[in-house]
N, C-alpha and C positions, 0 to 999 in steps of 0.2 A: 221486437219480433214483427211489429208492423212494417218495418222496412224490408224484412226477409220476404214477407207475403207479397209486397208489391214487387220485389225482384223475381219472385217466382209465380207471378200472376197467371201465366198461361197454364202451368201445371194445376195450380189451385183452382182455376176456373174448371178445368176438366174434372177434377175430383168433386167439384160443387155441382156440375151438372149430372155426373154419374150418380151422386148422392140423391139428387132430386128425382133422377129417373128410378132409382130403387125405391124411393119413399112413395112415389105414385103408383108403382106396381104393387107396393103393400097397402094401398089406399083401401081395398076391401077389408082387410085385416084391421086396420086403423078405426075404419069406420065401425066394425063390430065391436071393437073394445071401446070405442067412444072417444071422439076428439077431446072433449072435456077431462076424461079420465087420464089422457095421455099428455095433456097440456103441461102439467107439472114436471113429470120426468123428462119430457122431450126438451122443455125449455131449459131444465138445468143442464142437459148434455149440451145443448146448443150454446147456452151462455159460456159454458166452460171452454169448449173447443173454440168457439169464435172470439172469446175473451183473450185467450192465449195466441192464436194466430192472428187475429185481426184488429185486436184491441177494441173489439166491438162494444157498442154501448147499450145492446139489448133493446133497441127501439121497437122491435116486432115487425119492422118494415124493411128488411135488410136490402140494400142495393149494391153490395160490394161487387156483384157480378158485372155491374155497370159502371163501376167506378174503380177499375184497376185493382180490386181487392183491397182497397183503402176505405175504411169506415168514414163516411162523411160527417158522422156524428161526432167525430173527435175534433171537428172545427169548433172552436171556442164560439163562433156565431151560430153553429149547428146549421150551416148552409147546406143544402142538399143539391145545388145546381151551380156548382162552380166557385171559383175563388171571388172574395169579396172586393177585390182591386185594392187591398191593402197589403198585398204580399210585399215583403221587403226585398231590396235589390239581391240580397244574398239567399233568397228563397224561403226565409223564415217568416213565420206568423206575425202580423202586426200586433195582435193581442198577446201572444206568448212567444216572445222574441227567441226562445231557446228551442222552439219546435219548429220542424220543417213543415211548410203549408201542407195540409191534408190534400188539397187540390193538386198541387204540384206532383205529390206522390201519386195521386189518382191518375193524373194524365200519363205519368211514366208507366204505371202498371197497365193502364189501357193500351199503350203502345205495345207492351211486351206480350199481351194477349193476341196481338195480330189478327184482330176480326176484321171481316170485310166491311161491316157496317159498325161503326164506332158507337157502342151504346152509351158511352159517356156523355154523348151530345143530345140524348133524349132527356126532355124536361121531366124531372121527378115531382111528384106531388108533395104538398107540404107534409111534414110530419104530423101524424094523428097520435096525440099524446095519450089517448085511451088505450093504445095498443102496446105502450112501453111494458116491459117485462112479460111479453107473450112470445109465442113460438112463431117466427117468421116461416119456418120449414112447414109446419102443419097448416098455416094460412096459404102457403104456396100449393100444397097438396090439395087443399080443398078447391082452390081456384083452378088448378089443372083439371081435376076431375070434373068440375063443373063445365069447364070449356070443353072437354072431351064429350060429354053428355049432351052438350048443346051443338056439337059438330064444328065447334070453332078450330079445334085442334084434332090432328089425326094421330 
């Protein structure tokens, strides 16, 4: 399914952006219910959906919108910033020879998204293992609301 997601990266990115927009609009309701109370159910839904579509590893710091809808956590080396240099000539992973390199897929998906600024070129922070198994969506909502309150976003 992860190959399908990369082939349809542009549409999936649009759905992702729309979902984020809806969640940010629902932020007052989410806040009233409580982020802690919603963490479990939203994480379960997020894990199921992203697991099927993206083969997500539920790191809690999702960057698939920047990596062509290819979850970089599928890289056997868990690299979040591009291929390791060990990609075989046939495009397969040096560690897992039957698997297509996650980063080759990410570049392909990123090209399909046809963005003016290629977000795949942005340096991603190292993974914070304390966030494994938490909702990246709720974290994003909190961050967006905080940025709006500070006047960073309009």
